[in-house]
C-alpha positions as CSV (number, residue, x, y, z in Angstrom):
1,M,12.5,4.2,38.0
2,S,15.0,4.2,41.3
3,E,18.5,2.1,41.2
4,V,16.8,0.0,44.1
5,Q,13.8,-1.0,41.6
6,I,16.0,-1.8,38.7
7,M,18.2,-4.2,40.7
8,E,15.1,-5.9,42.1
9,T,13.2,-6.2,38.6
10,T,16.9,-7.2,37.2
11,M,17.2,-9.7,40.7
12,T,13.5,-11.2,39.8
13,L,14.2,-11.8,35.6
14,R,17.4,-13.4,37.3
15,S,15.7,-15.4,40.4
16,E,13.1,-16.7,37.3
17,I,16.4,-17.9,35.4
18,E,17.9,-19.5,39.0
19,K,14.3,-21.0,39.5
20,G,14.1,-22.7,36.1
21,I,17.0,-24.2,36.6
22,A,16.1,-25.8,39.7
23,E,13.5,-27.1,38.1
24,L,15.2,-28.8,35.7
25,G,17.8,-30.4,38.2
26,L,20.7,-28.7,37.1
27,N,24.2,-26.5,37.9
28,F,25.3,-23.8,36.0
29,S,27.8,-25.9,33.9
30,S,25.2,-28.2,32.8
31,F,22.4,-25.5,32.1
32,G,25.0,-23.8,30.1
33,E,25.9,-26.8,28.0
34,L,22.4,-27.1,27.4
35,S,22.1,-23.6,26.6
36,G,24.9,-22.8,24.6
37,I,26.3,-20.2,27.0
38,N,29.7,-20.3,27.7
39,R,29.5,-21.1,31.8
40,G,31.9,-18.0,32.5
41,I,29.2,-16.0,31.2
42,F,26.5,-17.6,32.4
43,S,27.8,-17.1,35.9
44,A,28.7,-13.5,35.6
45,I,24.9,-13.0,34.3
46,L,23.8,-14.3,37.6
47,N,26.6,-13.8,40.2
48,G,28.3,-11.2,39.2
49,S,28.6,-8.0,41.1
50,P,27.0,-6.0,39.5
51,P,25.0,-8.8,37.5
52,K,26.6,-9.0,33.4
53,P,23.8,-7.7,31.2
54,I,22.0,-10.4,29.4
55,S,22.0,-9.8,25.4
56,L,18.9,-10.8,23.7
57,N,20.2,-13.8,22.0
58,Q,21.1,-15.0,25.4
59,M,18.1,-14.3,26.8
60,E,16.3,-16.3,23.6
61,A,18.8,-19.2,24.2
62,I,17.6,-19.2,27.9
63,T,14.4,-19.6,26.7
64,R,14.7,-22.0,24.4
65,A,16.7,-24.2,27.0
66,F,13.6,-24.2,29.3
67,G,11.3,-25.3,26.5
68,Y,9.1,-22.0,27.0
69,P,7.2,-20.3,24.8
70,E,9.1,-16.9,22.7
71,G,9.1,-13.9,24.1
72,W,9.2,-15.3,27.9
73,M,9.8,-12.6,30.3
74,F,10.2,-9.9,27.5
75,D,8.2,-7.8,29.6
76,L,10.8,-8.2,32.7
77,Y,13.8,-7.8,30.1
78,I,13.1,-4.3,29.4
79,E,15.2,-3.4,32.2
80,E,18.2,-5.4,30.6
81,C,17.9,-2.6,27.8
82,F,18.2,0.6,30.6
83,Y,20.2,-1.2,33.0
84,D,22.3,1.5,33.7
85,G,19.5,4.1,33.8
86,K,20.4,4.7,30.2
87,P,19.0,3.1,26.7
88,N,21.8,0.6,25.5
89,R,21.0,0.7,21.9
90,R,22.8,-2.7,21.4
91,R,20.2,-4.5,23.2
92,V,17.1,-2.0,22.6
93,E,16.7,-2.1,19.0
94,P,17.2,-6.1,18.5
95,F,14.8,-6.2,21.6
96,L,12.4,-3.8,20.0
97,I,12.4,-5.4,16.6
98,R,11.8,-8.7,18.1
99,C,8.8,-7.4,20.2
100,A,7.2,-6.3,16.5
101,E,7.4,-9.6,15.6
102,L,6.0,-11.6,18.5
103,G,3.4,-8.7,18.4
104,K,4.7,-7.5,21.9
105,T,3.4,-4.1,22.6
106,D,3.3,-3.6,25.4
107,C,6.6,-4.0,25.9
108,I,7.1,-1.7,22.7
109,R,5.2,0.7,24.2
110,E,7.3,0.5,27.4
111,V,10.1,0.9,25.9
112,L,9.2,3.5,23.7
113,S,7.7,5.6,26.3
114,R,11.2,5.4,28.2
115,L,13.0,6.5,25.4
116,L,10.7,9.3,24.4
117,E,12.0,10.9,27.7
118,D,14.9,12.2,25.6
119,L,13.8,13.0,21.9
120,K,17.1,12.5,20.4
121,H,16.1,8.6,20.4
122,V,13.5,9.4,17.6
123,S,16.5,8.7,15.4
124,M,16.6,5.3,16.6
125,I,13.3,4.4,16.8
126,F,13.3,5.9,12.9
127,D,16.1,3.4,12.0
128,I,14.1,0.4,13.9
129,A,11.0,1.2,12.0
130,E,13.1,1.5,8.5
131,N,14.7,-1.9,9.3
132,L,11.2,-3.6,9.9
133,F,10.0,-2.0,6.6
134,T,12.8,-2.8,4.0
135,S,12.7,-6.3,5.3
136,G,9.5,-6.7,4.6
137,K,7.5,-6.4,7.9
138,V,5.5,-3.8,7.1
139,K,2.8,-3.8,9.5
140,E,5.5,-4.3,12.2
141,S,6.8,-1.0,11.2
142,L,4.1,1.3,11.6
143,V,4.0,1.8,15.3
144,F,7.2,3.0,14.9
145,Y,6.7,5.8,12.1
146,E,3.4,6.5,14.1
147,C,6.2,7.4,17.1
148,V,8.4,9.7,14.9
149,V,5.5,11.2,13.3
150,E,4.1,11.9,16.5
151,N,7.7,13.2,18.0
152,E,9.9,14.6,15.5
153,K,10.3,18.1,16.4
154,Y,11.6,19.2,13.0
155,N,8.5,19.5,10.8
156,H,11.3,19.6,7.5
157,A,13.2,16.7,9.1
158,E,13.9,14.2,6.2
159,R,12.9,11.3,8.6
160,L,9.4,13.0,8.8
161,A,8.9,13.0,5.5
162,I,9.8,9.0,5.1
163,S,7.8,7.8,8.0
164,H,4.6,9.5,6.5
165,Y,5.3,8.4,3.0
166,R,5.7,4.9,5.1
167,I,2.6,5.0,6.7
168,F,0.6,6.4,3.3
169,R,1.9,3.2,1.7
170,A,1.3,0.8,3.9
171,S,-2.4,2.3,5.0
172,L,-3.9,2.2,1.2
173,G,-6.4,-0.5,1.3
174,E,-9.9,-1.0,-0.3
175,D,-12.0,1.6,1.8
176,N,-12.0,4.8,-0.4
177,E,-13.2,7.1,2.5
178,Q,-9.7,5.4,4.6
179,N,-7.4,5.6,1.3
180,L,-8.8,9.6,1.2
181,R,-7.7,10.3,4.6
182,V,-4.5,8.5,4.7
183,T,-3.7,10.4,1.4
184,M,-4.3,13.8,2.4
185,R,-2.4,13.3,5.6
186,F,0.2,12.3,3.8
187,E,0.0,14.9,1.3
188,P,1.9,17.9,3.0
189,F,5.4,16.1,3.0
190,C,5.8,14.9,-0.4
191,G,7.9,17.5,-1.5
192,K,10.1,17.0,1.6
193,L,11.1,13.4,0.4
194,P,14.3,12.5,-1.4
195,D,14.4,12.0,-4.7
196,H,13.9,8.7,-5.2
197,H,10.9,8.4,-2.8
198,R,9.1,11.7,-3.8
199,L,8.8,9.8,-7.2
200,D,7.5,6.9,-5.9
201,G,5.1,9.1,-3.8
202,L,3.9,11.4,-6.5
203,L,2.9,8.3,-8.7
204,H,1.2,6.8,-5.7
205,L,-0.7,10.1,-5.2
206,T,-1.6,10.2,-8.6
207,H,-2.9,6.8,-8.9
208,T,-4.6,7.2,-5.3
209,Y,-6.5,10.3,-6.6
210,Y,-7.4,8.8,-9.6
211,A,-8.8,5.3,-8.1
212,L,-11.1,7.8,-6.0
213,G,-12.3,9.7,-9.0
214,R,-11.1,12.9,-7.6
215,W,-9.9,14.6,-10.9
216,A,-8.4,17.9,-10.0
217,E,-5.9,16.0,-7.7
218,T,-5.3,13.4,-9.9
219,E,-4.1,16.3,-12.6
220,I,-1.9,18.2,-10.2
221,Y,0.0,15.0,-9.3
222,A,0.0,13.8,-12.7
223,D,1.2,17.2,-13.5
224,Q,3.8,17.2,-10.8
225,L,5.1,13.5,-11.9
226,Y,5.5,14.9,-15.3
227,A,7.4,17.7,-14.6
228,F,9.6,16.2,-11.6
229,S,10.5,13.0,-13.3
230,Q,11.6,15.3,-16.5
231,T,13.9,17.0,-14.0
232,V,15.6,14.0,-12.5
233,Y,15.6,12.8,-15.9
234,Q,18.0,15.5,-16.9
235,L,19.8,14.9,-13.9
236,E,20.2,11.3,-14.4
237,K,21.8,11.9,-18.4
238,L,24.5,13.9,-16.7
239,K,25.7,11.2,-14.2
240,I,25.3,8.7,-17.5
241,N,27.5,10.8,-19.0
242,A,29.9,11.4,-16.6
243,K,33.2,9.2,-16.6
244,V,32.8,7.8,-13.3
245,K,30.6,4.9,-13.1
246,Y,26.8,5.1,-13.3
247,I,24.8,4.3,-10.4
248,S,21.2,4.8,-11.0
249,L,18.8,6.5,-8.4
250,N,17.4,3.7,-6.5
251,T,13.4,4.3,-7.4
252,E,11.0,1.2,-6.5
253,R,10.5,1.2,-10.5
254,P,12.9,2.1,-13.5
255,L,13.1,5.6,-14.0
256,V,11.1,5.3,-17.4
257,V,8.0,4.7,-15.9
258,Y,7.6,7.9,-13.8
259,Y,8.2,9.9,-17.3
260,G,5.8,8.0,-19.0
261,Q,3.4,7.7,-16.1
262,G,3.2,11.7,-15.8
263,F,1.9,11.7,-19.7
264,L,-0.5,8.3,-19.3
265,M,-2.1,9.7,-16.3
266,K,-2.5,13.7,-17.5
267,E,-4.2,11.6,-20.8
268,A,-6.3,9.7,-18.4
269,V,-7.7,13.1,-17.0
270,L,-8.1,14.4,-20.2
271,I,-9.9,11.6,-21.3
272,E,-12.2,10.5,-18.6
273,Y,-13.2,13.5,-16.9
274,Y,-12.4,16.7,-19.5
275,Q,-13.5,14.5,-22.5
276,R,-10.8,16.6,-24.3
277,L,-9.7,14.1,-26.6
278,E,-7.5,15.6,-29.1
279,E,-5.5,17.2,-26.4
280,A,-5.2,13.5,-25.1
281,R,-4.0,12.3,-27.9
282,E,-1.0,14.7,-27.8
283,Y,0.2,12.9,-24.1
284,N,-0.6,9.6,-25.6
285,R,2.3,10.5,-28.4
286,G,4.7,11.3,-25.1
287,Y,4.9,7.9,-24.0
288,E,3.7,5.8,-27.1
289,D,7.6,5.2,-28.0
290,L,10.1,5.9,-25.5
291,S,13.0,3.6,-27.0
292,W,14.7,6.7,-26.7
293,F,15.0,6.9,-23.3
294,E,18.7,6.9,-22.3
295,G,20.0,4.2,-19.2
296,L,17.4,1.9,-19.5
297,D,18.3,-1.7,-18.7
298,E,16.2,-4.8,-19.4
299,R,13.6,-3.7,-16.8
300,G,13.4,-0.5,-18.3
301,I,13.0,-1.8,-21.9
302,K,10.1,-4.3,-20.7
303,E,8.4,-0.9,-19.0
304,V,9.0,0.7,-22.5
305,E,7.2,-2.1,-24.5
306,K,4.0,-2.0,-22.0
307,F,3.8,1.7,-22.5
308,K,4.1,1.1,-26.1
309,L,0.4,-0.9,-25.3
310,Y,-1.1,0.8,-23.2
311,A,-1.0,4.2,-26.1
312,H,-2.4,1.6,-28.5
313,A,-5.7,0.7,-26.0
314,N,-6.0,4.4,-25.1
315,S,-6.1,5.6,-29.1
316,M,-8.4,3.1,-29.6
317,N,-10.4,4.3,-26.5
318,I,-10.1,7.6,-27.7
319,E,-11.8,6.2,-31.0
320,I,-14.5,4.7,-29.1
321,L,-15.6,7.8,-27.1
322,K,-15.7,9.8,-30.3
323,G,-18.8,7.0,-30.8
324,N,-16.3,5.4,-34.0
325,T,-17.5,2.2,-33.8
326,E,-15.7,1.0,-36.8
327,V,-12.7,0.1,-34.6
328,L,-15.2,-2.3,-32.4
329,P,-13.3,-5.4,-34.3
330,S,-10.2,-4.6,-33.6
331,F,-10.6,-3.2,-30.1
332,V,-12.3,-6.6,-29.3
333,E,-9.5,-8.7,-30.6
334,F,-6.8,-6.6,-28.9
335,L,-8.8,-7.2,-25.2
336,D,-8.4,-10.6,-26.4
337,Q,-4.7,-10.5,-26.7
338,N,-4.6,-8.5,-23.6
339,P,-6.7,-9.5,-20.9
340,N,-5.2,-6.9,-18.4
341,E,-6.7,-3.9,-20.7
342,R,-10.1,-5.5,-20.3
343,L,-11.8,-3.7,-17.3
344,P,-10.5,0.1,-18.0
345,S,-11.2,-0.1,-21.9
346,L,-14.7,-2.0,-21.3
347,L,-15.7,0.8,-18.6
348,I,-15.1,3.7,-21.4
349,L,-16.8,1.1,-24.0
350,L,-20.1,1.2,-22.0
351,Q,-19.7,5.0,-21.1
352,S,-19.2,5.8,-25.1
353,A,-22.2,3.2,-26.1
354,N,-24.4,5.0,-23.2
355,K,-23.4,8.7,-24.5
356,H,-24.0,7.7,-28.1
357,H,-26.6,5.2,-28.2
358,F,-25.1,2.7,-30.1
359,D,-25.2,-1.3,-29.7
360,I,-22.8,-3.3,-28.2
361,S,-25.1,-6.5,-27.5
362,T,-22.3,-8.4,-29.6
363,V,-19.4,-7.1,-27.8
364,L,-21.1,-7.8,-24.0
365,E,-21.7,-11.6,-25.1
366,H,-18.4,-12.0,-26.3
367,F,-17.2,-10.7,-22.9
368,D,-20.1,-12.3,-20.8
369,D,-17.8,-14.6,-18.4
370,F,-15.9,-11.3,-17.7
371,F,-18.4,-9.3,-16.9
372,N,-20.3,-12.0,-14.5
373,S,-17.5,-13.2,-12.4
374,Y,-15.4,-10.6,-10.1
375,E,-13.2,-13.6,-9.4
376,E,-11.9,-13.1,-12.8
377,V,-11.4,-9.7,-12.2
378,Q,-9.7,-9.7,-8.9
379,T,-7.3,-12.0,-10.3
380,Q,-6.2,-9.1,-12.7
381,Y,-5.8,-5.8,-11.0
382,N,-4.8,-4.0,-8.6
383,K,-7.1,-4.7,-5.5
384,R,-7.9,-0.7,-5.0
385,S,-8.2,0.5,-8.6
386,K,-10.0,-3.2,-9.9
387,T,-13.2,-2.7,-7.4
388,N,-13.5,0.9,-8.0
389,W,-13.8,0.2,-12.0
390,Y,-16.1,-2.7,-11.7
391,A,-18.2,-0.7,-9.7
392,K,-18.2,1.9,-12.4
393,I,-18.3,-0.9,-15.0
394,C,-21.8,-2.5,-13.4
395,F,-23.5,0.8,-13.2
396,E,-23.2,1.8,-16.7
397,L,-24.0,-1.7,-17.5
398,A,-27.5,-0.7,-15.6
399,V,-27.9,2.3,-17.7
400,Y,-26.9,0.2,-20.9
401,Y,-29.7,-2.4,-20.1
402,L,-31.9,0.7,-19.0
403,E,-32.3,1.8,-22.1
404,K,-32.8,-1.5,-23.9
405,K,-35.9,-1.9,-21.2
406,D,-34.0,-4.9,-20.1
407,Y,-35.1,-4.1,-16.7
408,Y,-34.2,-7.8,-14.6
409,S,-30.3,-7.3,-16.3
410,A,-30.4,-3.4,-15.0
411,L,-31.1,-4.0,-11.7
412,N,-29.2,-7.2,-11.4
413,S,-25.8,-5.0,-12.8
414,S,-27.1,-1.9,-10.2
415,L,-27.3,-4.5,-7.3
416,L,-23.7,-5.7,-8.2
417,S,-22.4,-2.1,-8.6
418,L,-24.0,-1.1,-5.4
419,E,-22.6,-4.6,-3.6
420,M,-18.9,-3.1,-5.0
421,A,-19.7,0.4,-3.7
422,I,-20.3,-1.1,-0.2
423,I,-17.3,-3.3,0.1
424,I,-15.0,-0.2,-0.9
425,N,-16.7,2.7,0.9
426,N,-17.0,4.5,-2.5
427,K,-19.9,6.9,-1.4
428,H,-20.3,8.4,-4.6
429,M,-21.5,4.7,-6.2
430,F,-23.4,4.5,-3.5
431,M,-25.7,7.6,-4.1
432,K,-26.0,6.8,-7.6
433,C,-27.2,3.1,-7.3
434,V,-30.1,3.3,-4.3
435,P,-31.5,6.2,-6.2
436,F,-31.4,3.9,-9.7
437,F,-32.8,1.0,-7.9
438,E,-35.4,2.4,-6.1
439,E,-36.7,4.5,-9.1
440,F,-36.8,1.3,-11.0
441,R,-37.9,-0.9,-7.7
442,S,-41.5,-1.5,-9.4
443,F,-39.3,-3.8,-12.4
444,S,-38.2,-6.0,-9.4
445,S,-37.9,-9.4,-8.8
446,E,-38.7,-10.6,-5.1
447,K,-35.1,-12.1,-5.3
448,Q,-33.8,-8.6,-6.3
449,K,-35.5,-7.1,-3.7
450,K,-34.3,-9.3,-0.9
451,K,-30.9,-8.6,-1.7
452,Y,-31.3,-4.8,-1.8
453,E,-32.8,-5.1,1.4
454,N,-29.8,-7.0,2.8
455,L,-27.2,-4.5,0.9
456,I,-28.8,-1.6,2.5
457,R,-29.2,-3.4,6.3
458,S,-25.5,-4.2,5.9
459,V,-25.0,-0.8,5.4
460,Y,-26.4,0.8,8.6
461,R,-25.2,-2.1,11.1
462,N,-21.6,-1.7,10.3
463,A,-22.1,1.9,10.3
């Protein structure tokens, strides 16, 4: 844009301000009092030669004085950010943040386009994204992180890796296919993150692949989490034992969480996928008592207690998977006292009952409200994990009832599993539920047929 065009746009903004003052029947002095802007500054803004640039705070004060909605004339204010033809960070940064808060995407795109005429401004865009993300404005930050990803010219730049990490974390939801796409996009950058983000990245990669039922990837990242957390722990121990004041690594969660989760997730793969139960016990012992872990604060101590609980639950799960029904009374008592453990443990119980053909009707009756209330499940578990677990539980219930020749209950459970699979776009579960229902369709009621048809119809309508 030429200097003449810039001046014309600038004068247009100032002309709009002057027009608004005239419509209020005020002069510069009285409007200065109304807006809270010093009369001399206000005069310099409108009558200076050249006019004094308008700060964002002043622009918003003028907007409030006029009684106009927030973001008034933001499209014209863009030129104030490039007043002398170059971006002024003191105006650009707060303006972009405010545009993000107000959803002014057109203004954001225009400013970013002009900033990217010189790629040295990628660092500023990254700082804006971090400002928004760390202040809780995650959704608003994404357009800036995407801009960094698309324009960072150094593949090993730390800000590129962090941008991918932030996008990954913000993009995870209930849709399994979407989760897989964003996870695979982030993977190559996890190892390029600074240590505190890398620990979090490895933990979330492990958990996401676990929720997706991708066991090979879950094992890879569980092993990496285990190894890297041990390396970081040894470095932290050196800092703890040094004479200078210890400042812990700025991770989202206490370091002991990453260490323990390395063992826990490896155990989960050995139990649920490989069924190598005795080997799983070795990993169980790795996290059942982490009270020796150095540098524990109050949060860390609480996490150690949680791991003790998880280890006890998984010890019983291993016995259940072996077909040891003698532990069922203590198993039920434990789940009564620890409702957060019901979903994964009851899934394992059903899988084992279907494999070893033992009766669990009394346990199912005991937890009848839980099995029949998805709302209760929603309140207790991470959203991504819970729906996948619940879909699996419902399918295992269908198999269990089928063996009992309770076709009505079997088909009801398969329909609930199908419904969950559709919600989260879990194609694997979908492909199990559809053939199941079709095979036993002759035993279904008219109501069940109708529900099945509606569910299938919803798939092709939303495809």
